[in-house]
C-alpha positions in Angstrom: 0.0 0.0 0.0 1.4 3.4 -0.9 1.1 6.5 1.3 -2.2 8.3 0.6 -0.7 11.6 1.8 1.7 11.4 -1.2 -1.2 12.5 -3.4 -1.8 15.7 -1.3 1.9 16.4 -1.3 2.0 16.0 -5.1 -1.0 18.2 -5.5 0.5 20.9 -3.4 3.7 20.8 -5.4 1.7 21.3 -8.6 -0.3 24.2 -7.2 2.0 26.5 -5.1 0.3 29.7 -6.2 -3.2 28.3 -5.6 -2.0 27.2 -2.1 -0.9 30.8 -1.4 -4.3 32.2 -2.5 -6.1 29.7 -0.5 -4.4 30.8 2.7 -5.9 34.3 2.0 -9.3 32.8 1.2 -9.5 30.9 4.5 -9.2 34.2 6.3 -12.2 35.6 4.4 -14.7 32.8 3.5 -16.2 30.8 6.3 -16.7 27.6 4.2 -13.1 26.6 4.6 -12.1 29.3 2.1 -14.6 28.3 -0.5 -17.5 30.4 -2.0 -19.7 27.4 -2.9 -20.2 24.1 -1.0 -19.1 22.1 -4.0 -15.7 24.0 -4.0 -14.8 22.9 -0.5 -11.9 20.5 -1.0 -8.9 19.0 0.9 -6.5 20.6 0.5 -8.1 23.1 -1.9 -9.4 23.3 -5.5 -7.2 25.1 -8.1 -7.7 28.8 -8.6 -8.6 29.4 -12.2 -7.6 32.3 -14.4 -8.8 31.4 -17.9 -11.2 29.1 -19.7 -11.9 28.4 -23.4 -13.9 25.7 -25.1 -13.6 22.5 -23.0 -10.5 23.5 -21.1 -9.4 25.9 -18.3 -6.1 26.9 -16.7 -5.1 27.8 -13.2 -2.8 30.3 -11.7 0.0 27.8 -11.7 -0.3 27.2 -15.4 -1.9 23.8 -15.1 -4.4 22.9 -17.8 -7.6 20.9 -17.3 -10.2 19.3 -19.4 -13.2 20.9 -17.7 -16.4 19.1 -16.7 -17.7 21.6 -14.2 -18.7 24.0 -17.0 -20.2 26.7 -14.9 -22.1 24.0 -12.9 -23.4 22.5 -16.1 -24.7 25.6 -17.7 -22.1 26.0 -20.5 -23.4 23.6 -23.1 -21.7 25.7 -25.7 -18.4 25.5 -23.8 -16.4 28.2 -22.2 -16.1 31.6 -23.8 -18.1 30.9 -27.0 -17.0 33.6 -29.5 -20.6 34.7 -30.2 -21.3 35.1 -26.5 -18.0 36.9 -25.8 -18.6 39.3 -28.7 -22.1 40.1 -27.5 -20.8 40.8 -24.0 -18.0 43.0 -25.2 -20.4 45.0 -27.5 -22.9 45.5 -24.7 -20.3 46.4 -22.1 -19.4 49.5 -24.2 -23.0 50.5 -24.4 -23.9 50.0 -20.7 -23.9 47.3 -18.1 -27.0 48.3 -16.2 -29.6 50.8 -17.3 -32.0 50.5 -14.4 -34.8 50.8 -17.0 -36.6 49.0 -19.8 -34.7 48.1 -22.9 -35.3 46.2 -26.1 -32.8 43.5 -25.4 -35.0 42.0 -22.6 -37.9 41.8 -25.1 -35.8 40.1 -27.8 -34.3 37.6 -25.3 -37.8 36.7 -23.9 -39.1 36.2 -27.5 -36.2 33.8 -28.2 -36.8 31.8 -25.0 -40.6 31.5 -25.8 -39.7 30.4 -29.3 -37.7 27.5 -27.8 -40.1 26.7 -25.0 -43.7 27.2 -26.0 -44.9 26.6 -22.4 -43.5 30.0 -21.7 -46.6 32.1 -22.3 -45.2 34.7 -19.9 -41.6 35.2 -18.6 -40.3 36.8 -15.4 -36.5 37.4 -15.3 -34.5 37.3 -12.1 -30.9 36.8 -11.0 -30.5 33.1 -10.6 -32.3 29.7 -11.1 -32.8 29.4 -7.3 -34.5 32.8 -7.3 -36.7 31.6 -10.1 -37.8 28.6 -8.0 -38.6 30.9 -5.1 -40.6 33.1 -7.4 -42.5 30.1 -8.8 -43.5 29.0 -5.3 -44.7 32.5 -4.4 -46.7 32.7 -7.7 -48.3 29.3 -7.2 -49.4 30.2 -3.7 -50.8 33.5 -4.8 -52.7 32.0 -7.7 -54.1 29.0 -5.8 -54.7 30.5 -2.4 -52.9 27.4 -0.9 -49.7 27.1 1.0 -48.2 23.7 0.9 -45.4 22.5 -1.4 -44.8 18.9 -2.5 -41.2 17.9 -3.4 -39.4 14.7 -4.2 -36.5 13.1 -2.3 -33.0 13.9 -3.6 -34.3 16.6 -6.0 -32.1 19.7 -5.7 -33.7 23.2 -6.2 -31.3 25.5 -4.3 -30.3 26.4 -0.7 -33.1 28.7 0.3 -35.5 27.7 3.1 -38.2 25.7 1.3 -35.9 24.6 -1.5 -33.2 23.0 0.6 -33.4 19.4 1.8 -36.1 19.1 4.5 -34.6 19.6 7.9 -31.6 21.6 6.8 -30.2 23.6 9.7 -31.7 27.1 9.9 -34.3 26.4 7.2 -38.0 27.0 7.7 -39.9 24.2 5.9 -43.1 23.6 7.9 -45.2 23.8 4.7 -43.0 21.3 2.7 -43.7 17.6 2.2 -41.0 15.4 0.6 -41.8 12.0 -0.9 -40.0 9.5 -3.2 -40.4 10.0 -6.9 -41.6 7.4 -9.4 -44.8 6.7 -7.5 -47.9 8.4 -9.1 -50.3 6.8 -6.7 -48.4 8.3 -3.7 -48.5 11.7 -5.3 -52.2 11.4 -5.8 -52.8 10.5 -2.2 -51.1 13.6 -1.1 -52.7 15.9 -3.7 -56.2 14.6 -2.8 -56.0 16.6 0.4 -56.5 19.8 -1.6 -53.8 21.6 0.4 -50.9 21.7 -2.0 -50.3 24.9 -4.1 -47.5 23.4 -6.2 -45.5 20.2 -7.0 -41.8 20.9 -7.7 -39.8 18.4 -9.6 -36.3 18.5 -11.0 -36.0 18.1 -14.8 -34.0 15.0 -15.9 -34.1 13.4 -12.5 -32.8 14.1 -9.0 -29.4 15.8 -8.4 -28.0 17.6 -11.4 -30.1 16.0 -14.1 -30.3 12.4 -12.9 -27.9 11.2 -10.4 -31.1 9.8 -8.9 -33.1 8.7 -12.0 -36.7 9.6 -12.5 -38.8 7.6 -14.9 -40.1 9.3 -18.0 -43.5 7.9 -17.4 -43.5 9.6 -14.0 -42.8 13.0 -15.5 -45.6 12.4 -18.1 -48.1 11.5 -15.3 -47.5 14.6 -13.2 -49.4 17.2 -15.3 -52.7 15.3 -15.3 -52.3 14.4 -11.6 -51.8 18.0 -10.6 -54.6 19.3 -12.9 -57.1 16.9 -11.4 -56.4 18.2 -7.9 -56.1 21.9 -8.6 -52.3 21.9 -7.9 -49.8 23.7 -10.1 -46.8 21.8 -11.5 -43.4 23.5 -11.5 -40.7 21.8 -13.6 -37.2 22.9 -12.4 -35.2 23.2 -15.6 -32.3 25.2 -14.1 -29.9 22.5 -15.2 -31.8 20.8 -18.1 -33.2 23.9 -19.8 -31.4 24.3 -23.2 -29.0 21.5 -22.2 -31.0 18.3 -22.9 -32.7 19.8 -25.9 -33.5 23.3 -27.3 -37.0 22.9 -25.7 -35.6 21.6 -22.4 -36.6 18.4 -20.6 -40.3 19.1 -21.1 -39.8 18.7 -24.8 -37.8 15.5 -24.3 -40.5 13.7 -22.3 -43.5 15.4 -23.9 -45.0 17.2 -20.9 -46.4 20.7 -20.4 -45.9 22.1 -16.9 -47.8 25.1 -15.5 -44.5 26.7 -14.5 -40.9 26.2 -15.5 -37.6 27.6 -14.3 -34.4 28.1 -16.2 -31.0 29.3 -15.3 -27.7 30.5 -16.7 -27.7 28.3 -19.8 -30.3 30.7 -21.1 -27.8 33.6 -20.7 -24.7 31.9 -22.0 -23.3 31.4 -18.5 -23.9 34.9 -17.0 -25.9 35.2 -13.8 -29.6 35.0 -14.7 -32.7 33.0 -14.2 -36.3 33.1 -15.2 -39.8 31.8 -14.3 -41.8 30.7 -17.3 -45.5 29.8 -17.3 -49.1 30.0 -18.2 -50.4 33.6 -18.7 -53.3 33.2 -16.3 -51.0 31.9 -13.5 -48.4 34.5 -14.1 -51.0 37.3 -14.0 -50.5 37.6 -10.3 -47.4 39.6 -11.1 -49.5 42.2 -12.9 -50.1 45.6 -11.3 -53.8 45.0 -12.2 -54.0 41.9 -10.0 -56.2 42.1 -6.9 -54.2 43.4 -4.0 -54.7 40.2 -2.0 -53.3 38.1 -4.8 -50.7 40.4 -6.3 -47.0 39.3 -6.2 -44.6 42.3 -6.2 -41.2 41.3 -7.7 -38.2 43.6 -7.4 -34.7 42.7 -8.4 -31.9 45.1 -9.5 -30.5 42.4 -11.7 -33.7 41.3 -13.5 -32.9 41.3 -17.2 -29.7 43.3 -16.8 -28.7 44.3 -20.4 -25.3 42.5 -20.4 -27.0 39.2 -19.5 -29.7 39.8 -22.1 -27.1 40.4 -24.8 -25.3 37.2 -23.9 -28.6 35.3 -23.7 -29.7 36.5 -27.1 -26.4 35.2 -28.5 -26.6 31.9 -26.8 -30.3 31.3 -27.6 -29.7 32.1 -31.2 -27.4 29.0 -31.3 -29.8 26.6 -29.6 -32.6 26.2 -32.3 -32.0 23.0 -34.3 -30.2 21.4 -31.4 -26.7 21.1 -32.8 -24.9 22.0 -29.5 -27.0 19.6 -27.5 -26.4 16.8 -30.0 -22.6 17.4 -29.9 -22.6 17.4 -26.1 -24.6 14.3 -25.9 -22.4 12.5 -28.5 -19.3 13.3 -26.5 -21.0 12.1 -23.3 -22.2 8.9 -25.0 -18.7 8.1 -26.1 -17.3 8.8 -22.6 -19.8 6.5 -20.9 -19.2 3.8 -23.4 -15.4 3.9 -23.2 -15.3 4.5 -19.4 -17.6 1.6 -18.7 -15.7 -0.7 -21.0 -12.6 0.2 -19.1 -14.3 -0.5 -15.7 -15.4 -3.9 -16.9 -11.9 -4.7 -18.3 -10.1 -3.9 -15.1 -12.9 -5.4 -12.9 -13.7 -2.2 -11.1 -17.0 -1.9 -9.2 -17.7 1.5 -10.9 -20.0 2.7 -13.7 -20.9 5.8 -15.5 -24.6 6.6 -16.4 -26.7 9.5 -17.5 -27.1 11.7 -20.6 -25.1 14.9 -21.4 -24.3 15.1 -17.7 -22.6 11.8 -16.8 -22.8 10.6 -13.2 -20.1 8.3 -11.7 -21.1 5.5 -9.3 -18.5 3.8 -7.1 -19.7 0.6 -5.4 -21.4 -2.8 -5.9 -23.2 -3.2 -9.2 -26.8 -4.2 -8.8 -27.4 -4.2 -12.5 -25.2 -3.7 -15.6 -27.7 -2.6 -18.3 -26.7 -2.4 -21.9 -28.2 1.0 -22.0 -25.7 3.0 -20.0 -28.0 5.9 -19.5 -29.6 3.8 -16.8 -28.2 3.6 -13.2 -26.3 0.6 -12.1 -27.6 0.5 -8.6 -30.5 1.2 -6.3 -31.1 4.8 -5.0 -29.8 4.1 -1.6 -26.5 3.0 -3.1 -26.3 5.9 -5.5 -26.8 8.4 -2.7 -24.8 6.6 0.0 -23.0 9.4 2.0 -20.3 7.0 3.0 -19.1 7.1 -0.6 -18.4 10.9 -0.5 -14.8 10.5 0.7 -14.1 8.1 -2.2 -15.4 10.7 -4.7 -13.4 13.5 -3.1 -10.3 11.3 -3.3 -11.0 10.5 -7.0 -11.6 14.2 -7.7 -8.1 15.0 -6.4 -6.5 12.3 -8.4 -8.2 13.6 -11.5 -7.1 17.2 -10.9 -3.5 16.0 -10.6 -4.0 14.4 -14.0 -5.6 17.4 -15.7 -9.3 16.7 -15.3 -11.7 18.9 -13.4 -14.9 17.1 -12.5 -17.8 18.0 -10.3 -16.5 16.6 -7.0 -15.5 13.3 -8.6 -19.2 12.6 -9.0 -20.3 14.0 -12.3 -18.9 15.2 -15.7 -20.8 17.9 -17.6 -20.2 17.8 -21.3 -20.5 20.6 -23.9 -20.3 20.9 -27.6 -16.6 21.8 -27.2 -15.6 18.4 -25.9 -13.9 16.6 -28.7 -12.5 13.0 -29.1 -9.1 14.0 -27.7 -10.7 15.4 -24.6 -12.8 12.2 -24.1 -9.8 9.9 -24.6 -7.5 11.8 -22.3 -10.3 11.8 -19.6 -10.9 8.1 -19.8 -7.1 7.5 -19.5 -6.9 9.8 -16.5 -9.9 8.0 -14.9 -8.2 4.6 -15.4 -4.9 5.9 -13.9 -6.8 7.4 -11.0 -8.8 4.3 -10.2 -5.6 2.2 -10.3 -3.8 4.7 -8.0 -6.6 4.5 -5.5 -6.5 0.7 -5.5 -2.7 0.8 -5.0 -2.9 3.3 -2.1 -5.7 1.4 -0.5 -8.3 4.1 -0.6 -10.6 2.2 -3.0 -11.9 -0.9 -1.2 -12.8 -3.0 -4.2 
């Protein structure tokens, strides 16, 4: 068995400047020097200075094939020329007008052209804010208070969006149940108390770490309609990534409300609530005072995000970027799983354009590698978190930046060379973990 600490020592040697910056960060940011929970790492994640296409570079000059991709939003890849040009042009004209402008209208028209369920659109600063707005709108429209969510679905960190029971969160009006059980949903909705059902597009946890059946998505609109409950489809991750029309177009469903995030704005900070005109009418100044939702937000439809969004959304129709991202992901899953079988590793990749990595006993080994290889309790076993973190560090040393060693977000910029080098780095990392005794199978 080799010394596991040798990996951390090797990492520090490759990242001296990042180490210096991290010392400063720890004196500023309470989450162990990180500004997002997914960036907390032992000893630290690299500090990035540049990104282009499928790659990024850190302050020490190390290059990475990137699978974080703005937390999955950059289906076009980093710094797409059309988006960069739009941002540069708009920056010279003004960053923030604090007033109406034509760009917000054009951007909304392009979004509605891609997602016909978007009869009306309300812009905000993030996908999480869009989810919060959706809950408020649903309550105002229905006169009800309760929210039904599904286990392992992620919608943000705010009170009623966070996992139930999160420290400091108020969630007394939230009920959480397992997905994939329409009869269970109906039993809850029959109470007549629920304003909205909130479900994550593509499946739980970043588009499907916890799979959700297509048939379940398709059943939800009718279930909700029968009981006077609104359905909110969270497409913050899947919107414009899975298809130009989002997850709703993939499975053939029409939600009452949808939310989208920064894929709509080419990666800049933005979000939007989309939905039926009658439901969204509570945002109108003409709505009755006891039903009207007042929505402020300095960064709603800020011009520079609108300009980037117009450029990005002009590239989505026809689906070429989505098909390219999916093709790269398909090849990665195929080659990685073939490698795992060849070396006898209890590990599998599954998913779609975001590929999830499972480490552990294989319950099933389906020919269709979009399907999960194990039951939900295995997929979400918290005891596996240290293994994924260790793998993440091994991959970083070998020039691959993943999402915490758990997921790989693909873009149209990931070519065959990127896929091949990533599979090779993954094999080396697994072998190294076996040799050092940190991978117990």
